[in-house]
Structures are given as structure tokens and as C-alpha cells.
C-alpha positions as CSV (number, residue, x, y, z in Angstrom):
1,X,17.8,29.7,24.4
2,X,15.4,31.8,22.3
3,X,14.4,28.9,20.1
4,X,13.6,26.6,23.0
5,X,11.7,29.1,25.1
6,X,13.9,28.5,28.1
7,X,15.2,31.5,30.2
8,X,16.6,29.5,33.1
9,X,20.3,28.8,32.8
10,X,20.1,26.0,35.3
11,X,17.6,24.2,33.1
12,X,19.8,24.7,30.1
13,X,22.9,23.4,31.9
14,X,21.1,20.3,33.0
15,X,19.8,19.5,29.5
16,X,21.1,16.2,28.1
17,X,22.3,15.9,24.5
18,X,19.2,13.9,23.7
19,X,16.9,16.5,25.1
20,X,18.7,19.2,23.3
21,X,18.4,17.3,20.0
22,X,14.7,16.8,20.6
23,X,14.1,20.4,21.5
24,X,16.1,21.5,18.3
25,X,13.9,19.2,16.2
26,X,10.7,20.6,17.8
27,X,12.0,24.1,17.1
28,X,12.5,23.3,13.5
29,X,9.0,21.7,13.3
30,X,7.5,24.9,14.8
31,X,9.3,26.9,12.2
32,X,8.0,24.6,9.5
33,X,4.4,25.1,10.8
34,X,4.9,28.9,10.6
35,X,6.1,28.6,7.0
36,X,3.1,26.4,6.2
37,X,0.6,28.9,7.6
38,X,2.3,31.8,5.8
39,X,2.2,29.8,2.6
40,X,-1.4,28.8,3.2
41,X,-2.3,32.5,3.9
42,X,-0.7,33.5,0.6
43,X,-2.6,30.7,-1.3
44,X,-5.9,31.7,0.4
45,X,-5.3,35.4,-0.6
46,X,-4.9,34.3,-4.2
47,X,-7.9,32.0,-4.0
48,X,-10.3,34.5,-2.5
49,X,-9.5,36.9,-5.4
50,X,-10.5,34.2,-7.9
51,X,-13.1,35.2,-10.4
52,X,-15.3,33.4,-12.9
53,X,-16.3,34.5,-16.4
54,X,-14.3,36.7,-18.7
55,X,-14.6,40.1,-20.3
56,X,-17.6,42.0,-19.0
57,X,-19.0,39.0,-17.2
58,X,-16.4,38.7,-14.5
59,X,-17.9,37.8,-11.1
60,X,-16.3,36.9,-7.8
61,X,-16.1,33.2,-7.3
62,X,-17.3,33.6,-3.7
63,X,-20.4,35.6,-2.8
64,X,-20.0,35.4,1.0
65,X,-17.3,34.4,3.4
66,X,-19.2,31.2,4.2
67,X,-18.9,30.2,0.5
68,X,-15.2,30.6,0.9
69,X,-14.7,29.0,4.3
70,X,-17.5,27.2,6.2
71,X,-16.3,27.4,9.8
72,X,-19.3,25.7,11.3
73,X,-19.0,22.8,8.8
74,X,-15.3,22.3,9.5
75,X,-15.9,22.5,13.2
76,X,-18.6,19.8,13.0
77,X,-16.4,17.7,10.8
78,X,-13.6,17.9,13.4
79,X,-15.9,17.2,16.3
80,X,-17.4,14.2,14.4
81,X,-20.9,15.8,14.2
82,X,-22.8,14.8,11.2
83,X,-24.6,17.7,9.5
84,X,-28.4,17.6,9.5
85,X,-29.6,16.7,6.1
86,X,-32.5,18.8,4.7
87,X,-35.5,16.6,4.2
88,X,-37.3,17.5,1.0
89,X,-41.1,17.6,1.3
90,X,-43.0,14.9,-0.5
91,X,-45.8,16.8,-2.1
92,X,-47.5,13.8,-3.6
93,X,-47.9,12.1,-0.2
94,X,-49.1,15.4,1.3
95,X,-51.8,15.8,-1.4
96,X,-53.0,12.2,-0.8
97,X,-53.2,12.7,2.9
98,X,-55.1,16.0,2.5
99,X,-57.5,14.3,0.1
100,X,-58.1,11.3,2.4
101,X,-58.7,13.6,5.4
102,X,-61.1,16.1,3.7
């Protein structure tokens, strides 16, 4: 009962063997997901403590949280939004336009 999230005995009594097996499998998969997230958290804890350099030149690998995890970037990736690319200024063209217009 506690693994399936069912508190109603009538629902439990009416459950078929196939439904029971399916709910048991779903329960095991939920447990697997929890184990995955616990393991991921442990890995991320280790990753965030990573450093670069050695001796007196040891620095944190990540300066900000965004360096470690870009939430907005992941959100845009999931939603299928392409990030806006920065357009570098063409100084040569700008100089030519300024000369032509002066």
C-alpha cells in the first residue's frame, strides 16, 4: 500500500494482477529515480569543490553558480529556444561608413 500510494482498501482489492505488477514496476522505477538524484547530488557536490592549479595557485574551478549550472541556458535548450548570438561589431565597416558620411 505505501509503495503504491493507495489508501483505499476497495481499490486495492479490485486491483488485477497485471495492474499490481505495473504498479510494482512503477514503484521500483520511482526508487531508481531517487537513487539517481541522490547519486547526482553526490557527484555535483564533488564537482563543485573542484579546483584548478596546484600548490599556492589553487583556484576554484567555478567563479559563480552560473559557471557551474546555467539554468537559463538549460531551460532554453529544453524549450527549444535558440540562444541569441552576440554579433561582433565590424569596426572596419563602421570606419568606412563614418568616412563616407563626413
